N, C-alpha and C positions, 0 to 999 in steps of 0.2 A: 720473681717469686714462683716457685714450683707449686702446683696444685694437684690434688688427687681426689677423684670421686670416691668417697668412702663407701658407697653402695656397691661399687664394682672393683675398686682397687686400681682402676685405670687412670692414667695421667691425663690431666686437663691442660689446655694451652697455658703456658706460663705467663705471668704478668711482669712487665719490666719494672725493676726497682727504681726508686728515685736516687739521683746522684747527690753528692754533698752540695753541689751547686744548686740543685733543685730544692733541697731542704733550706738552704740559706735564703733563696728567693722567696720561698713560701713563708718563712718566719718574718722576713721584712715586709712582705705583702700583708701579712696578718697585722703587724704593728701599724703599718700605714693605714690600712682599712679601719682599724680600731678608732682612729681619730675622728673619722667622719661617721662611722657606724654608731659609736657611743653618743654622738651629738644629735643623731636623728631622733625625732619625737618618738616616744614609746608607742603611740598609736600606729606609727608607720612600721615599726618593728613587729608589732603584734599582727598587723595585716599580712606581712610577708610570712610569718610563722603559720598563719592560717592557710596561706597559699601552699606552703610545704605539705600540709595535710591533704590538700587537693591533689597534689602531684603524687603523693604516696598512694592514694586510692585509685587514681587513674592508671597507675602502673603496678597494681598489687600483684597480679599474676606473674609479671616479669621479675619483680623483686623476690617473690616467693620461690620461683624456680631457680633463681640464682643462689639463694641460701641453700636450697635442697641439693643443688649440684655441688656446691663448695664444701658444705659441712654435714650434709645428710639429714637435715631436719625433715620430718614428715611434712608433706605438702600442706595438709590442713593446718598444722601448727604454724607453718611459715606464713600462710595467708593471714592467720589470726595475728601473727606478730606484726605484719605490716599495718594492719588495722589498728593495733594498739599504739603504734608509732604515730599514726594520724590522730589518735585520741590525745596523746600527750601534747602534741602540737596545738590542738584545739583548746586543751585545758589552759595552757599558758597564754594563748592568744586571748582567752576570756578573762583570766584572773591575774595576769602579770601586773596590771595597773593597781589592783587591790593589794597584792603582795608587796609591791614596791612603793606604795604611797608613804609620804613622810609620816613619821610617828611623833606626835606632839608630846612634849615632856613638861614636868613641873619646872618652874623657874621663878625668879624674883618677880614681884608684881609689875615692875617697870620693863620687863624683858620677855622675849619669846625664845623658846628652845625647842629644837626638834632633831630627830635623826633622819638623815637623808641616805638612801641606799644607792650607791654609785658604783659603776663597773670598775674592774681592775685593769683589764687589758687582755692580751692573748692568753688563752688557757689551753694547756695540753691535756688531751684525754687519751689514756692508754686502755684499750678496750679488748675484750675476749671474743672468741669465736662462737660461743654457745648460743647466745641470742644476738647475732651480729648486727641486726638493725636496732632492736629495742635498747640494748645497752648504750648505743651511741645517741639515739634520739632522746633518751631520758636525761642525758647530759646536755645535748645541744639545744633543745627547746628552751629550757629556763635560762641558760647562759647567753644565748643569742638575744632572748627577750630582755635580759638585764643590761645588754649593751656590750658584753664581752665578744671577742672573736674566738673561734675554735680551731685547734690543730689536732687532728686525729692520727694516732699511731694505732692501727688496727692489728689484730692477730695475723700472722704471716700466712695462714692457710685460707684467709678470706679476702684477698686483695681486690677481687672483682666487686665484692660487696662494699669495700671501702671507697672505691671509685664511684660506685652507683650512688652512695649516700652523698658524696660531694656534688654529684650531678643533680640530686633532688633539690638542693638549696639553690643552685644556679638556675635551674628551670623555674623555681618559684620566684625568682627575681632578686635574690640576695646579691650583693656585690661580690666580685670574684674572690676577695680575700677574707670574707666573713667566716667561711668554714672550708678547710682544706684537709685533704688526706696526705699523710706522709708515708710513702711505701718504702719503709726501711725496716731493718732488723732490730731486735731488742738491744743489741750492743751499741746502737747509735742514740739511744734515748737520753743517756746522761748528758750529752752535749746539748740536747734540746732543753732539758730541764734547767740546766745551769745558764742558758742564754739569758742575758739581761732583759731581752724584749719579752720573754715568756714570764708571766707574772704568777701563775699557779698551775697546779697539776692535779688530775684525778685519775685513779686507776681502779679498774675492776678486774680481778684476776687472782692469781695464787698468792699465798702468804709471802713467799720468797720475793716475788716481783714487787709486792706492796712495800715490803721492808726496804728494798733497794731504792725505789722511787722516793719513799718518804725520807730516807737517809740523805739522798742527794738534794732533795728540795729543802730539807731542814737546814742543811749547811748554808743554803742560800737564803734562808729565812722566808721561804715561799710557802703559802698555805697549800694543804693537800686534803683530799677526801679519798679514803680507801674503802672499797667494798670487796672483801676477800672471801675466803671459803666458808663453808658452813657444814655442820653435821646436825641438822635440825631434828629435835625430838618430836614425835607424834604420839601424844599421850592419850591412851584410851582408858577411861575410868570405868568403875564397875557399873555405873548407871548409863553408859553410853548407848546410843543407837548403833549396835555392832555392825549390822549389815551396811549401813551408810558409811560408817567409819572405814570399813574394809574396802568399799568401792572407791571412796575418795582417797584413801591411803594408797591404793594401787596406782591411781592416777597421779597422785603427788610424787610417788617414788619413780615413776616412769615417764613423766612429762619431759618432752624434749629428749626422749630416749635415755632418761635418767641423768642427763647432763645439765643440771641446774643447781646453783648454789643454795637455793631455798627449797629444794626438794626435800620431802620427808626422808630421812635416812636411818634414824634409830626409832624403832617402834616400841614404845614403853607401855605394856599392857597389864592391867590389873588381873590378878590371879582368878578372880570370880568370872571373868569373861575371856580369859586367855585362850582356852581351847576353841571356843566358839569363834573368836576373832581370827585365830590362826587358820582354821579351816576355811573361813570365808575369804580371808586375805589371799591364801594360796590359790583358791579357786579363781579369784579375780585376776591375779597375776598370770595364771596359766591360760586365761581366756583371751589375753591380749594377742593381737596379731603382729608378729614380727616379720618385716619384709621390705619390699621396695618402697622407699620414701616418696616416690612420685605417685604411688597408688593411694587414693583417698581413703581406702579401707585399712591402711596400715596404722597401727597404734605406736609401734616401736621401730624406729629405723636403725641404721648403723651407728656405731660410735664414730666420732669425727675423724679419728686417725687410728692407725693400727696400733701404735704404741699406747694410746689411751685405752683401747680394748684390752691390751695385755696388762696394763696397770690394774684395771678392775679385776681381771681374773687372778692376778697375783694376790690382791687383797683378799678375795674370797678364799683362795686356796690357803693362804696363811692363817685365816680365821678358822678354817676347818682343821688345819693341822694343830691349832691350839685347843681343839676339843669341841668345836661347834658342830651342829648337825645341819646337813643340807636337806631342805624340804622340797625344793624344785629348782631347775636351772643348773647353773654352776659350770658350764662349759661353753667356750666359743662355738658358734654354729658352723657346721661344715658346709660352707658355701662361699662364693665370691663376696668380697667386701668385708667389713669389720663389724660383724654382728655378734652381740652378746645378749642372751635371753633374759627375761625377767627372772630374778633369782631371789629366793628367800632362805635365810639362814637363821637358826634358832640356837639356844643354849650358848649364846655369845658371851665371852668374858669381857668385862669392861675394858681390859687392857689389850684386847685383841685388835687387829687392824681395823675391822669393821666397827669396833666399839669406840675407838678413840681417834681415828683418822677420817678425813672426808673421803667418801666413796663416790666418784664422779661417773656413775653408770647405773644401770637398772638393777641394783642389788640391795636388798633390804636386810637389816639386822633386827630381829625381834627379841625383846627382853620381857621376862615375867617379873612382876613386882607384887608385893603383898598388900600394899596400901598406898594411899595418896602421898604420904610423906616420902616414901621410898621412890615413888614415881618422880617427884620433884627433885629429889637428891640425884637420881640417875640422869634426869634431863639436864641438870646443871653440871654434871660430872664430865665436862668437855672444855677444851681450850677455846672452842668456838662459841659464838653467841649471835647468830644472824636472825633466825626465825624459830618458830615453834607452833604447834597446834595442839589443842586440848579438846577432848570429846567427852561430853557429859550432857545429860538431860536437864541438869540443874544449872541454870545460867549464872546464878549467883556464885555457886561453887566454881564454875568454869572461870569466871572473872578472878576469883580469889587465887586459883592455881596459876592463871596467866600472869598475875602480878608477881608471883614467886619465881617464875622462870627467867633466867638471866639471858636475855636476848634483845635484839633491836625491835622485835615485833612478835606478838603472839596472837593467833587467831583461834577463837572458840567455835567449834563445829564448822570449820572451814579450813581448807589448805592454805598454807602460807603463800602470799602472792604480793607482787608489786603493783601499785595502783597510783596513777597521777595525783589522786586526791590525798594520799597518805604519805607521811615521811617514811623513807626507806633507808636502812643501814644497820650496822651491827655494833657489837661490843666485843671485848676480849680480842682474840686473834682473828675475829671476823672484820676488824677494821674500825674506822671512826668517821664521823661526819654523816651527813644525810643527803639523800637525793629526793627529788619529787616534792610536791606540795610547796608550801611557803618556805619550809626549812631548806629545800633544795635550791631554790633560786637565790637564797641569801648566803650560801656558802662562799661564793666568790664575788662579793661586793664589799665596798668600803662602807661600813656603818658609821657615817660621819656625823658627829655631833655639831650642831650649829646653834650659836647663841646670838640673838639680835636685840640690840637696844640702841637708843639714840645717844648721841654724844653728850647731850645735856644731862643724861642720867648716869654719867661716868662716875660721879662722886657720891652717889647715893649709898 
């Protein structure tokens, strides 16, 4: 697999692909390991997951530098990502027994009934490059705790990261087949999904990739979880703390250099505070430092690939051609690497590229609305429904507006984020199913109903 440093455009040392034979051996190893792994007491699985957190922290700088080198993530964000992965491991090490304990049910007086949560087998995870450690660990920690084994098909531009993640689990003491990376292209995934030994699949990525995996898995009657794109609304009401909303909004739009599915993308601002917010927001965006992702002072690094930078620019240009106004940014930077500046566009038509499509880069569309109802209508005028954010000093009002927004999660006076303690996922074209929290660990288990009574009670 070829690799390119997005900060310089220079080629990195390629990583050798897996052969068909390698993939076959990995799937069989996963299936064989599942038999013993699922039979191990939960307390032992939890102990190993906690050990994985220790390995992550011990090697935090190494893993962060690898992410920065392969996909351009600013180094401070990369280090935080490794720490977050350790957190999700610790979360499931602590709570897996609670999440998976038998659920007692109502039954006849002479019997007992309960639901037992039992693993399914090998699970395939197709994961993206933008949070190359976090996306994987939020899948791996709950599923390994539940007793499943994992097969990772990572994005082709982060093969070094894929190998490093596999090594984390081996170093933590997991059996060799508990979690494995398949270094293959997207064209080879259908054969893995349809393999009888693979029992389920999860994908984080584009809408097209999600539809393809879901269609293939559906034909095989295998469960799937999809976390796809987003065009999250960031709603600023007339009683909002405008300065804070502008600061957090700029951070939310440019986190991970704008390459986040839950980044704020459509800023929906009440007319009463529109000018004040826009001035503050543009100032915040212009104050961000764009530069070398290995420099701790850098806020915005490069886009992960040249074609991705070009895609963002084409969306901005198409929106401007449709009548929008450029407030700041709007042109790729004239330097080595794939850098696009923090960009703000106003007077955006709802049907323009930045109004209806996901923009996966540091470019924000700002809309003016007359009242709360129009804000909700615009927020919901999207095929996506992943996250959202509402800003108001009236918390009761904020909760009311949050309930009206059609998405998998809404945060009041906070940016949208993923957190091990909270269920995470979307609706509409943003996918289905949930990750994290109790909901995430129960996506790929058999919720088995068990009824127990004595033979003497058979005729009652």
